[in-house]
C-alpha positions as CSV (number, residue, x, y, z in Angstrom):
1,M,-37.9,88.7,89.3
2,V,-35.7,91.2,87.4
3,I,-34.7,90.8,83.8
4,C,-31.9,92.8,82.3
5,R,-31.7,92.4,78.5
6,D,-31.5,94.5,75.4
7,L,-32.0,92.0,72.6
8,W,-35.0,89.9,74.0
9,R,-37.1,92.8,75.3
10,L,-40.0,92.2,72.9
11,R,-40.1,88.5,73.8
12,D,-40.2,89.4,77.5
13,L,-43.0,91.9,76.9
14,G,-45.1,89.3,75.0
15,E,-44.6,85.6,75.4
16,M,-42.8,85.7,78.8
17,Q,-45.1,88.2,80.4
18,G,-48.1,85.9,79.8
19,L,-46.2,82.9,81.3
20,Y,-45.2,84.9,84.4
21,A,-48.8,86.2,84.9
22,K,-50.2,82.7,84.5
23,A,-47.7,81.4,87.0
24,A,-48.9,84.2,89.4
25,T,-45.5,85.8,89.7
26,P,-46.4,88.8,91.8
27,E,-44.3,91.3,89.9
28,Y,-41.4,91.4,87.5
29,W,-39.1,94.1,86.2
30,I,-37.4,94.6,82.8
31,V,-34.3,96.8,82.7
32,N,-34.7,98.4,79.3
33,L,-31.1,99.2,78.5
34,V,-31.8,100.9,75.2
35,D,-34.3,103.5,76.5
36,R,-32.8,103.6,80.0
37,L,-36.1,102.7,81.7
38,L,-37.2,100.3,84.3
39,E,-40.5,98.6,83.4
40,V,-42.3,97.2,86.4
41,F,-45.2,94.8,86.0
42,R,-47.5,94.1,88.9
43,D,-50.9,92.5,89.8
44,P,-51.1,89.4,87.6
45,G,-54.5,88.1,86.6
46,E,-56.2,86.4,83.7
47,G,-52.9,85.7,82.0
48,R,-51.6,89.3,82.0
49,Y,-50.4,92.1,84.3
50,R,-52.9,94.8,85.2
51,Q,-50.4,97.4,86.3
52,L,-47.4,98.7,84.4
53,F,-45.0,101.4,85.4
54,S,-42.2,102.8,83.3
55,L,-39.6,104.6,85.4
56,S,-36.6,106.8,84.5
57,T,-33.2,106.7,86.1
58,S,-34.2,109.5,88.5
59,D,-37.3,107.5,89.8
60,R,-37.4,105.2,92.8
61,V,-39.2,102.0,93.2
62,S,-39.3,99.1,95.8
63,P,-40.6,95.6,95.4
64,Q,-44.1,95.1,96.5
65,S,-43.5,91.7,98.1
C-alpha cells in the first residue's frame, strides 16, 4: 500500500499505522511530500510496525512482497 499525502501524514503515522499493522498489512509506504522522503513500514506485529526506513530521493527500494 502506498499513501501520498501532505496534510494527513500525522494521522497516517499514528491512527492508520496501528490499523494497518493490526490488519497484518505486510508493508506500507508514505510519500512525505514536505520533506521529500519515502517512509517505508514493514514487519507488522502487536499492533505496530517493527521496521521503519526513511529514504531520500536518491535511495532505491522495492516492495518486499
